[in-house]
Wavefront OBJ file of the C-alpha trace (Angstrom):
o trace
v 98.066 -32.390 19.676
v 96.897 -32.089 16.059
v 94.272 -29.544 15.075
v 92.206 -32.094 13.143
v 90.452 -33.683 16.120
v 86.730 -34.016 15.408
v 85.621 -31.944 18.410
v 87.632 -28.979 17.185
v 85.929 -29.082 13.805
v 82.461 -29.265 15.361
v 82.385 -25.722 16.742
v 80.732 -22.847 14.913
v 83.914 -20.855 15.381
v 85.928 -23.477 13.505
v 83.468 -23.719 10.632
v 82.936 -19.987 10.268
v 86.617 -19.057 10.452
v 87.304 -21.703 7.828
v 84.982 -19.888 5.399
v 87.172 -16.771 5.237
v 88.755 -17.562 1.875
v 85.346 -17.999 0.230
v 84.036 -14.860 1.943
v 86.884 -12.688 0.645
v 86.544 -13.981 -2.918
v 82.781 -13.315 -2.842
v 83.238 -9.892 -1.283
v 85.743 -8.700 -3.857
v 83.487 -9.765 -6.712
v 80.341 -8.167 -5.304
v 81.890 -4.917 -4.077
v 83.816 -3.954 -7.197
v 81.222 -1.386 -8.296
v 80.751 0.492 -5.028
v 84.485 0.542 -4.318
v 85.222 1.858 -7.792
v 82.826 4.763 -7.243
v 84.328 5.537 -3.822
v 87.826 5.440 -5.278
v 86.829 7.974 -7.924
v 85.194 10.190 -5.304
v 88.244 10.210 -3.036
v 90.647 10.957 -5.874
v 88.463 13.847 -7.073
v 87.720 15.180 -3.573
v 90.443 14.154 -1.193
v 89.014 13.745 2.330
v 90.393 16.116 4.949
v 90.436 13.209 7.387
v 89.131 9.685 7.837
v 87.383 9.096 11.154
v 86.782 5.489 12.177
v 83.846 4.459 14.329
v 83.769 0.939 15.791
v 83.780 -1.278 18.868
v 85.462 -4.588 19.723
v 86.823 -6.612 16.818
v 85.630 -3.950 14.386
v 87.746 -1.375 16.203
v 90.762 -3.624 15.717
v 89.996 -3.589 11.999
v 89.919 0.213 12.285
v 93.470 0.087 13.692
v 94.526 -1.796 10.561
v 92.775 0.872 8.466
v 94.473 3.763 10.258
v 97.988 2.537 9.581
v 97.320 1.707 5.936
v 95.339 4.825 5.036
v 97.874 7.169 6.615
v 100.769 5.345 4.987
v 99.393 4.705 1.486
v 96.852 7.510 1.017
v 98.512 10.138 3.207
v 95.250 11.117 4.909
v 95.075 11.682 8.657
v 93.019 8.884 10.229
v 91.752 8.648 13.778
v 89.140 7.001 15.970
v 85.957 8.697 17.186
v 84.642 7.652 20.586
v 80.929 6.819 20.155
v 80.151 8.100 23.652
v 80.989 11.660 22.579
v 77.631 11.608 20.787
v 75.618 8.970 22.660
v 76.455 10.052 26.227
v 77.775 13.587 26.037
v 75.709 14.892 23.132
v 78.688 16.589 21.522
v 79.513 16.453 17.829
v 82.786 17.709 16.323
v 82.751 19.490 12.973
v 83.036 17.000 10.138
v 83.164 19.125 6.989
v 85.217 17.375 4.271
v 85.747 14.368 6.537
v 84.758 10.764 5.949
v 83.410 8.609 8.767
v 84.106 4.912 8.299
v 81.738 3.034 10.607
v 82.638 -0.654 10.914
v 80.198 -3.110 12.478
v 79.208 -6.747 12.071
v 75.589 -6.158 13.109
v 75.091 -2.451 12.438
v 72.701 -2.366 15.412
v 74.607 -0.839 18.327
v 72.774 2.330 19.393
v 75.910 4.297 20.267
v 77.539 3.651 16.883
v 74.339 4.611 15.099
v 73.941 7.805 17.130
v 77.551 8.861 16.566
v 77.383 8.160 12.819
v 74.040 9.939 12.484
v 75.267 13.044 14.296
v 78.506 13.051 12.308
v 76.524 12.987 9.082
v 74.362 15.869 10.302
v 77.598 17.756 11.052
v 78.909 17.376 7.508
v 80.521 13.936 7.370
v 80.269 11.571 4.441
v 79.391 8.305 6.198
v 80.468 4.901 4.935
v 79.021 1.866 6.709
v 81.146 -1.247 6.465
v 78.682 -3.826 7.778
v 77.782 -7.478 7.472
v 74.051 -6.881 8.025
v 73.073 -4.786 4.992
v 69.533 -4.141 6.251
v 70.736 -2.791 9.593
v 69.962 0.698 10.928
v 73.576 1.787 10.408
v 73.538 0.671 6.789
v 70.211 2.389 6.108
v 71.442 5.688 7.554
v 74.850 5.792 5.827
v 75.615 7.573 2.573
v 77.256 4.423 1.207
v 77.423 0.829 2.438
v 80.347 -1.494 1.787
v 78.903 -4.952 2.541
v 81.247 -7.365 4.283
v 79.487 -10.265 2.552
v 80.545 -12.665 5.321
v 77.165 -14.379 5.536
v 75.529 -15.424 8.811
v 77.933 -15.640 11.747
v 76.422 -17.401 14.768
v 79.428 -17.941 17.015
v 79.803 -15.141 19.541
v 83.481 -15.007 18.607
v 83.630 -12.994 15.376
v 86.074 -14.526 12.908
v 85.161 -14.444 9.230
v 83.473 -11.035 9.631
v 86.714 -9.602 11.076
v 88.761 -10.978 8.195
v 86.114 -9.633 5.809
v 86.501 -6.173 7.373
v 90.287 -6.270 6.870
v 89.959 -7.315 3.236
v 87.268 -4.670 2.573
v 89.509 -1.979 4.054
v 92.397 -3.053 1.848
v 90.098 -3.222 -1.192
v 88.849 0.312 -0.516
v 92.452 1.505 -0.308
v 93.252 -0.275 -3.571
v 90.353 1.392 -5.379
v 91.318 4.773 -3.933
v 95.071 4.755 -4.571
v 95.092 2.531 -7.676
v 98.242 0.974 -6.234
v 99.086 -2.115 -8.287
v 100.951 -3.763 -5.400
v 97.869 -3.595 -3.175
v 95.674 -5.022 -5.928
v 98.101 -7.868 -6.560
v 98.215 -8.738 -2.862
v 94.423 -8.769 -2.725
v 94.159 -10.972 -5.795
v 96.137 -13.683 -4.013
v 94.408 -13.316 -0.664
v 91.630 -15.945 -0.992
v 94.032 -18.727 -1.958
v 96.536 -17.759 0.716
v 93.781 -17.613 3.340
v 92.913 -21.204 2.516
v 96.568 -22.154 2.966
v 96.855 -20.182 6.220
v 93.789 -21.903 7.665
v 95.422 -25.280 7.040
v 98.565 -24.406 9.010
v 99.185 -26.240 12.284
v 99.824 -23.920 15.228
v 99.107 -26.657 17.776
v 102.691 -26.502 19.121
v 101.536 -23.404 21.010
v 98.721 -25.208 22.861
v 100.887 -26.817 25.597
v 102.664 -23.493 26.168
v 99.385 -21.609 26.681
v 97.025 -24.194 28.132
v 97.642 -23.144 31.750
v 98.166 -19.427 31.100
v 96.188 -16.953 33.189
v 97.622 -13.837 31.532
v 99.884 -13.044 28.594
v 100.934 -10.394 26.069
v 100.301 -10.285 22.328
v 102.732 -8.071 20.420
v 102.532 -6.571 16.940
v 103.561 -3.398 15.189
v 102.423 -1.211 12.310
v 99.335 -2.415 10.504
v 99.862 -5.767 12.238
v 99.018 -4.210 15.599
v 95.277 -4.408 14.919
v 95.591 -8.171 14.487
v 97.521 -8.392 17.775
v 94.612 -6.537 19.421
v 92.160 -8.988 17.881
v 94.181 -12.031 18.988
v 94.286 -10.715 22.567
v 90.513 -10.183 22.548
v 89.894 -13.706 21.270
v 92.118 -15.162 23.988
v 89.949 -13.340 26.532
v 86.642 -14.322 24.907
v 87.267 -17.941 24.045
v 89.994 -19.046 26.466
v 89.493 -16.821 29.535
v 93.126 -15.692 29.370
v 93.759 -12.108 30.441
v 95.680 -11.240 27.288
v 96.829 -7.698 26.584
v 97.948 -6.399 23.193
v 100.828 -3.966 22.886
v 102.717 -2.382 20.060
v 106.340 -3.481 20.052
v 107.139 0.218 20.359
v 105.009 0.669 23.500
v 105.506 -2.451 25.597
v 108.790 -1.159 27.007
v 106.920 1.810 28.525
v 105.930 -0.010 31.699
v 104.382 -3.375 30.765
v 107.801 -5.069 30.516
v 107.987 -4.880 34.322
v 105.389 -7.665 34.593
v 107.358 -10.180 32.518
v 108.825 -13.011 34.588
v 110.308 -16.405 33.651
v 107.577 -18.466 32.022
v 105.330 -15.478 31.248
v 103.646 -16.231 27.871
v 104.169 -13.841 24.969
v 102.831 -14.179 21.421
v 104.698 -12.024 18.881
v 103.389 -11.381 15.369
v 105.495 -9.792 12.633
v 105.313 -8.930 8.952
v 108.282 -8.432 6.629
v 108.289 -4.638 6.419
v 110.004 -1.746 8.187
v 108.501 -2.829 11.518
v 110.064 -6.295 11.567
v 113.489 -5.518 13.025
v 111.939 -3.875 16.068
v 109.763 -6.907 16.799
v 112.716 -9.276 16.325
v 114.822 -7.219 18.747
v 111.991 -7.264 21.276
v 111.716 -11.045 20.945
v 115.355 -11.366 21.958
v 114.716 -9.182 25.009
v 111.743 -11.296 26.065
v 113.811 -14.458 25.628
v 116.530 -12.983 27.812
v 113.921 -12.422 30.530
v 112.855 -16.079 30.370
v 109.457 -15.467 28.784
v 107.545 -18.368 27.208
v 107.834 -17.298 23.570
v 105.468 -18.092 20.689
v 106.074 -16.231 17.437
v 104.738 -16.014 13.893
v 106.458 -14.228 11.031
v 109.764 -13.604 12.831
v 112.968 -15.011 11.311
v 115.065 -17.230 13.604
v 113.020 -16.299 16.664
v 113.648 -17.959 20.035
v 111.033 -20.225 21.579
v 108.114 -21.821 19.748
v 107.829 -20.736 16.112
v 104.506 -21.399 14.392
v 104.366 -21.582 10.582
v 103.241 -18.743 8.317
v 102.527 -18.288 4.627
v 105.004 -16.284 2.549
v 103.029 -13.215 1.483
v 103.088 -9.496 0.857
v 103.368 -7.743 4.247
v 100.093 -5.927 3.517
v 98.149 -9.180 3.864
v 100.485 -11.114 6.182
v 98.558 -10.037 9.321
v 95.271 -11.198 7.741
v 96.764 -14.620 7.127
v 98.161 -14.786 10.651
v 94.811 -14.085 12.272
v 93.225 -16.842 10.182
v 95.795 -19.327 11.489
v 95.409 -17.926 15.001
v 91.636 -18.461 15.019
v 92.200 -22.171 14.520
v 94.653 -22.170 17.415
v 92.262 -20.207 19.668
v 89.479 -22.682 18.947
v 91.688 -25.644 19.849
v 93.104 -23.915 22.930
v 89.626 -23.052 24.230
v 88.482 -26.654 23.954
v 91.659 -27.914 25.604
v 90.936 -25.546 28.497
v 87.404 -26.955 28.731
v 85.608 -23.914 27.314
v 83.053 -23.481 24.518
v 84.414 -20.854 22.099
v 80.958 -20.331 20.601
v 79.295 -19.381 23.899
v 81.669 -17.398 26.120
v 80.285 -16.621 29.565
v 78.404 -13.301 29.891
v 78.816 -12.358 26.228
v 76.256 -11.902 23.443
v 76.668 -11.781 19.672
v 75.221 -8.279 19.364
v 76.365 -5.789 21.990
v 73.963 -2.857 22.180
v 75.983 -0.206 23.977
v 74.296 3.144 24.662
l 1 2 3 4 5 6 7 8 9 10 11 12 13 14 15 16 17 18 19 20 21 22 23 24 25 26 27 28 29 30 31 32 33 34 35 36 37 38 39 40 41 42 43 44 45 46 47 48 49 50 51 52 53 54 55 56 57 58 59 60 61 62 63 64 65 66 67 68 69 70 71 72 73 74 75 76 77 78 79 80 81 82 83 84 85 86 87 88 89 90 91 92 93 94 95 96 97 98 99 100 101 102 103 104 105 106 107 108 109 110 111 112 113 114 115 116 117 118 119 120 121 122 123 124 125 126 127 128 129 130 131 132 133 134 135 136 137 138 139 140 141 142 143 144 145 146 147 148 149 150 151 152 153 154 155 156 157 158 159 160 161 162 163 164 165 166 167 168 169 170 171 172 173 174 175 176 177 178 179 180 181 182 183 184 185 186 187 188 189 190 191 192 193 194 195 196 197 198 199 200 201 202 203 204 205 206 207 208 209 210 211 212 213 214 215 216 217 218 219 220 221 222 223 224 225 226 227 228 229 230 231 232 233 234 235 236 237 238 239 240 241 242 243 244 245 246 247 248 249 250 251 252 253 254 255 256 257 258 259 260 261 262 263 264 265 266 267 268 269 270 271 272 273 274 275 276 277 278 279 280 281 282 283 284 285 286 287 288 289 290 291 292 293 294 295 296 297 298 299 300 301 302 303 304 305 306 307 308 309 310 311 312 313 314 315 316 317 318 319 320 321 322 323 324 325 326 327 328 329 330 331 332 333 334 335 336 337 338 339 340 341 342 343 344 345 346 347
């Protein structure tokens, strides 16, 4: 089943995900000034900690940020639960800390309340948002616009990729690491190539799935989380994401012959562990689909050769095209998942 069938290209999800390469190129051009100033600030006054604040897909982008900031900037990074402020009325001390609030809409009351209270408690608040006129953006000390443009499908795609690229661009400006900058420079072109890849070989393997695992590791784990969420949203598959280092701590007991597993890997220190896990799953008779793993058993979908820093971004672009096709094959509308809304206003 090819991914070029007209019905697949008619969804908002398909069209919006396909804009990611243009979005990233536009974002990098427009955000150069604000990121340069933030980079100078962080080098002059190193943050004591980075605290991420996000929900849903944005929280998966925060996972990507945590791994990269801790590894390349050496600054402790962790997630703040919005309910600490919005429900329990408690605010930790944030002196010398940076709060990175990531949101497509910038409208969720709990995110706004948590960011506002953190700022009042001494945090320097950065809003990474697509809606620049949103309450979160207006309240923050600095806004890093995602520049994704309007996104009407309930399933966030280009805004998630825009969040990943903005995080990497912030890290580049902060650390002045030439390797990160070089990887970013090639990202728009490689995103275009990744979007054109055909992952349709995975559709027959997943079309009747009711549950499955998505596995990643390191900074690729956030993309595994995002893929699992999209399988829930668009395909009604009860997909769970696990780190390759965590899945052996209990979840392996559920794997039976034919159980679907999607494994995502990037060519860094994490790869050998994911490859070893793939062999274990194969030995248990799992239905294997993998991307970025050398000589993996089962169905291997194609990937673009790239720096491991951006490999997960390219994989999620290719995955979005697969998720769109899989949803339609299962008779579902990926743009209008049941019971979901584009803006989730959690209190």
